[in-house]
Backbone as a ProteinNet text record, in pm:
[ID]
protein_1_A
[PRIMARY]
XXXXXXXXXXXXXXXXXXXXXXXXXXXXXXXXXXXXXXXXXXXXXXXXXXXXXXXXXXXXXXX
[TERTIARY]
-3515.2	-3617.5	-3756.7	-3827.6	-3971.1	-4040.7	-4166.3	-4249.1	-4267.8	-4299.7	-4332.6	-4210.5	-4102.5	-3982.1	-3962.5	-4009.7	-3974.9	-4079.5	-4190.9	-4293	-4256.1	-4190.8	-4128.5	-4030.6	-3954.1	-3832	-3906.9	-3799.5	-3851.4	-3800.1	-3837.9	-3811.4	-3643.8	-3590.2	-3428.8	-3365.4	-3432	-3373.5	-3398.8	-3513.9	-3563.2	-3452	-3414.6	-3321.7	-3187.1	-3139.4	-3025.5	-3017.2	-3123.7	-3129.6	-3136.3	-3201.8	-3210.7	-3069.6	-2999.5	-2863.3	-2786.6	-2787.6	-2709.4	-2725	-2863.7	-2912.5	-2883.6	-2879.9	-2856.9	-2698.6	-2628.3	-2479.6	-2441.3	-2516.7	-2482.1	-2538.8	-2653.7	-2699.8	-2587.7	-2545.5	-2459.2	-2325.1	-2286.2	-2161.8	-2189.2	-2289	-2335.1	-2326.7	-2385.9	-2394.5	-2265.1	-2167.2	-2021.5	-1968.2	-1980.7	-1911.5	-1953.2	-2088.8	-2122	-2078.4	-2088.3	-2028.5	-1887.9	-1799	-1681.4	-1651.8	-1692.6	-1710.4	-1833.2	-1914.3	-2051.1	-2063.7	-2154.5	-2177.3	-2225.2	-2189.9	-2232.1	-2385.2	-2449.5	-2586.9	-2626	-2654.8	-2710.6	-2854.9	-2932.7	-3054.4	-3048.9	-2931.6	-2928.2	-2925	-2897.5	-2904.7	-3062	-3165.3	-3292.5	-3357	-3311	-3350.7	-3312.4	-3210.1	-3148.5	-3228.3	-3252.5	-3317	-3458.6	-3540.2	-3663.7	-3683.7	-3581.7	-3563.7	-3568.4	-3466.7	-3459.3	-3579	-3671.5	-3790.2	-3895.7	-3895.5	-3979.1	-3971.3	-3815.9	-3783.9	-3838.9	-3815.8	-3854.1	-4005	-4071.8	-4208.8	-4261.7	-4207.2	-4246.8	-4219.8	-4099.1	-4067.8	-4159	-4203.4	-4269.2	-4408.3	-4459.1	-4592.2	-4602.9	-4506.3	-4496.8	-4484.3	-4409.8	-4401.3	-4539.1	-4611.2	-4760.2	-4847.8	-4828	-4923.7	-4919.9
510.1	613.8	570.3	592.9	571	681.3	653.5	752	868.8	834.6	945.5	1051.5	1004	1068.2	1158.1	1109.3	1166.5	1279.5	1253.1	1376.6	1492.9	1469.1	1597.9	1670.9	1632.8	1677.2	1807.5	1900.3	2004	1984.8	2054.2	2000.2	1994.1	2098.3	2103.7	1977.5	1936.1	1833.7	1693.2	1692.9	1580.8	1569.1	1662.1	1666.5	1618.2	1665.4	1620.9	1485.4	1429.5	1293.1	1205.2	1241.7	1149.2	1136.5	1246	1248.7	1148	1153.3	1088.4	942.5	907.9	756.3	697.2	782.7	741.7	704.3	778.2	751.2	625.5	621.4	503.1	385.5	378.2	281.7	201	313.2	299.5	233.1	284.8	244.8	82.8	63.7	-78.8	-176.3	-139.8	-219.7	-257.1	-154.7	-160.2	-258.1	-232.1	-324.3	-472.1	-489.9	-607.8	-702	-611	-677.3	-714.9	-660.6	-682	-821.2	-800.7	-889.7	-905.2	-1011.1	-1005	-948.8	-867.3	-788.8	-890.5	-871.1	-948	-950.5	-831.1	-804.6	-767.2	-842.1	-779.2	-733.6	-771.7	-701.9	-556	-503	-342.2	-267.6	-358.2	-288.2	-260.5	-358.2	-333.6	-228.9	-243.5	-139.5	3.9	45	182.6	196.5	80.4	121.5	163.7	87	136.4	268.4	306.9	427.4	566.5	531.4	621.2	635.7	518.2	534.5	620.5	599.7	664.9	820.9	847.5	976	1056.2	984.1	1034.1	1055.9	958.9	966.4	1084.1	1111.8	1229.9	1351.6	1361.5	1475	1515.7	1420.4	1418.4	1467.3	1398.5	1443.1	1593.9	1642.6	1781.8	1868.8	1830.3	1900	1910.6	1808.4	1796.2	1900.4	1923.6	1994.1	2145.2
11107.6	11172.7	11145.1	11249.2	11253.3	11166.6	11140.1	11062.1	11146.3	11267.5	11359.8	11360	11363.4	11379.3	11245.5	11132	11019	10995.6	11037.3	11050.9	11094.9	11208.5	11300.4	11235.2	11136	11069.9	10977.6	10978.5	10870.4	10730.1	10635.2	10503.2	10468.2	10526.9	10525.1	10575.1	10698.1	10768.4	10700.3	10618.1	10539.6	10448.8	10365.8	10262.5	10311.9	10412.1	10477.3	10516.6	10573.8	10626.3	10490.8	10395.5	10269.7	10221.1	10209.5	10145.1	10225.3	10366.6	10447	10440.9	10442	10429.3	10309.8	10186.8	10059.5	10051.7	10090.8	10107	10198.8	10321.5	10391.9	10329.5	10255.3	10170.1	10065.6	9994.8	9889.2	9958.2	10055.7	10132.2	10169.2	10234.9	10291.5	10167.5	10062.2	9937.1	9895.6	9882.9	9834.6	9939.4	10063	10154	10170.6	10135	10140.9	10014.9	9896.2	9792.1	9798.5	9883.5	9895.1	9993	10118.4	10203.3	10267.8	10292.9	10345	10501.2	10491.2	10630.6	10748.4	10853.1	10954.1	10980.6	10951.3	10947.9	10816.3	10719.7	10607	10599.1	10690.3	10722.3	10731.8	10763.8	10787.3	10661.7	10543.7	10411.8	10388.5	10401.9	10385.6	10492.5	10606.6	10703.9	10643.3	10605.1	10537.6	10393.6	10333.5	10202.3	10227.8	10331.4	10369.7	10427.5	10513.3	10566.2	10434.5	10345.9	10233.8	10163.3	10138.1	10093.3	10178	10300.8	10387	10390.5	10386	10371.9	10240.9	10138.3	9996.6	9986.7	10045.4	10043.1	10113	10236.5	10315.6	10235.1	10184.5	10106.4	9979.6	9915.7	9803.5	9842.1	9964.2	10008	10045.4	10106.6	10147.7	10023	9907.9	9796.4	9725.6	9741.7	9657.9	9741.4	9860.9	9930.2	9917
[MASK]
+++++++++++++++++++++++++++++++++++++++++++++++++++++++++++++++

């Protein structure tokens, strides 16, 4: 997800997306440890999306 897409989400949607991407990240890491993924850069992309979502959520909580 891009930052512009993240800013448009509501707080509830942010929490839901964060949980979904965290699950996807853990699933990708597990799958990669068993057999190497065809595109291991996908792990990095998902990890960064998790960070973007968490940052936006924290930013909104502090306001």
